[in-house]
N, C-alpha and C positions, 0 to 999 in steps of 0.2 A: 504494500498499500505505500504509497507516495501523497495520497491527498484523497478528500472526501469525493471529489468530482469521478474519480476511478473505483468505487466502492461497488461491489456487485454482491446483493442479500437474496438467497436462495427461499424460495416459499413453496414448503411443499403440499401434495395434493395427494390424500388418500381417496379410498371410496367413501363416499359420507363426509367430506370435508366442506365445511359451508362459508368459512371466512377467509380464503385463500386472495380472492379477489381485494376484499378490504386491507390485508394486509399487506398485498402488492403494493395498494395505492399511499398509504401509509408510507412505505420505502420509498416510495417517487416523492410524494411531499418533501421526505425527510431530506432530499436530496440525491439519493443513490436508486441504482438501478434494478429492480425487482425481477429476479430471474427464476421462471417457472422450475419447480422440481417436480418431478411425478415418482408414485412411491415405487415404482417397479424398476426404476432405472439405478442400478448400482454405480452411481455418477454423480457428483456434487458439480459438474459443471464450472470448476474453477472458481467458487465462487469465496466472497471474504467471511458470511456470516448465514445462519440459516433460521428461520424462523418456521415453527410446527404451528400453523394457523387453529381455530377451533372449528368444532362442528362435531360429527357423529362415526369418524372413523370407524369403516364395515360396522356401520350399525349399531356400535359400543356391544355386538354381541359378546359374549362370555363376560366380560366386563370393558368398561371403557379403557380403552387404547391398547389391550390385552394381545389384539392380533396385529396390530401397527406395526409392534415391537418387532415382528418377522419380517417384514418390508425391506427388499435388498438394497434399498437406499438409507433406512437405518442403521446399517453396518456400517456404512461410509461415516454417517453422522457421529456416531459413537466414538471411531477413531478421531474423527476431524476434534471434534471436542474434546478428547484425551489429548488433542495435541497444542490445544488453545484458542480454538474456533469460539467465537461467540456464538451461541444456541440459545434463543428462546420458544418457548413451548407457553400457548395461551390457550388456557381451557381443556379441549381435548388435547391440545399438544403438550400442556403440563401432566396432562395424564399417560401420556405416552412417553414422555421424561422419566416418572416412576417406574415406568413399565422396563425400559431398556438400563434401568439403574444408574440413570446419570444424574438422578436426583432421588435421595430417600422418602420414603413412605408411601402412602399410597391413596387413591381418592375413593372415594364410598358415595352412596346414595345422602342428598341432603337429608339431615336430622327431622326434617317433616314432611319427607320424603315425597316432595311436589318438585316441580318445574319453577325457575325463578328468573325472574328478569326485571332490572331495577337500575337505578342509577346510585354506584356504591362508592363512600368515601374510602379511601386508603390512606395509613399512615405509613412512607417511607422509611423504612427501618435502616436501610442499607444503600447508603448513597456512594458504592465504590465498586460496583459490579460495572461487568460491559455494558449493562443495558439499564445501566440507574445514572450515570455520572453526573448527569443534568439535570438531577433535582436534586433539591439539600435535604440533609438528614431533619428526620420528622415535619418533613412537607407533607401536607394533606394536600390527596387529588383527588377529581371525583373522574370514573371512568365507566362504563356500562359492564354489569354483572349478569350472566345467565346462563343459568345450567341446573342440571339435574341429580350430577356425581358430583359435588362441588365441596364434598365434606373431605377436607385433609384430614389424615391420620397417619399417625406411626406411635410407636412402643414411646415410653416416657424418657428411655435413655437417647433415644434418637431424638426427642424433642430437648433435652437438657444439652446435647449436643451442638444443634442447630443453636439454640439460644447463646450457648456461652461461646461462639464462635462467630456470631454476628451474623448466621448463614439464614437467618428471616429477612426478607426483603422487603415485604409488607406486609401489614397487618389491617384486619378489619378496623375501621372506627367507628364507633356510635351504636352498632349493631352487627352481631354476628350473625349471616343470612342464611348458614347451611352447617353449623357444627362444628365447623372446623376446628381443630385442638389448638389451644391459645390465640384464639383468633387468628390464625395464620392465612394471609392469601396468597401468598407466593414466598419462594427460598431460592435460595442459589446454591453451587457448589462452592467447594472449598476454594476452589482457583478465583471463582468469580465470574468465570465466561459462560456458564452456563446457569439460564435464570425461568423460570416455572412459574406462572401466577393464572389463578381462576379468571380474575376479570378482564377485559375487553379493552386493551389500551388503542388496538386500531381503528375502534368505534366513535375516539375524540379526538379528529386530528385535522379537522376543518371545521373553522368558523361556518354557521349554517347546518352543518349535520353532524354534530357535537354531543354534548352534554348541556340539560340547564343548570348553570353553576351557581345561580343567584342573582347575577348581576348583567346576563342575558339569555336569550331563550336558544338555546341549540348552538351558545358561543365557547361552548368548553372544550378545550383543546389540550386536556392534560396529559393525553397520551401520546403526545408526537416526540415527547421528553425520551422515551422508550428507545425510539430512533433515531433520532438525532444524538442519543449517547452511544449508541454502538456505531455511528462514525466518528463521533471524536475519539474511542478508544481504538479503532483501527487505525486514525492517524496517527495515534500516539503510542502505538504496542512498539 
């Protein structure tokens, strides 16, 4: 990477993916080139970072993300992440990242057993990852949330380790919408290049199509920082 203009961000499409085009648009709005990656191709096409978008890959059969882990492209993603490539998993993408063990824990049904769709306030707990460096520690952001398997669970030892190592990236503020342990909305790996979260930053990147943020209708663009953050991370890598 010699500059932001050269950044190529891959967006993976699985059967049942819903938000790949939204994620690609967010990448372009941030100033990078969006590269479509197909689940059956064992090739990342020389991208600099990867986004696993939301949806219901393979219909969420067995459990959310369980089949996607075996897609040929995921073997390449795991190898690339191990080498330091930034990887972001959003909603179903977060579920896939736990299934391939790039992130610890698992996702189960919301504690109220219903699909939920709302604008959600998050607290940025870690502003030093590849996907959060354009935020401030403790900053509150508002982005959409929509899921039915959004309850993050892990054993107490894993949860304690995440807390102690500063690997909780985001926490639900005001109300825990799905019963996630310790109000966790997103986490990162030890290196900070892999981040997964349940809410959808790609749906809050463009004025007029974002969230109601208290000052303007549909004007909230708090999600754009994810995509500008990774460009900054690539430039300074």
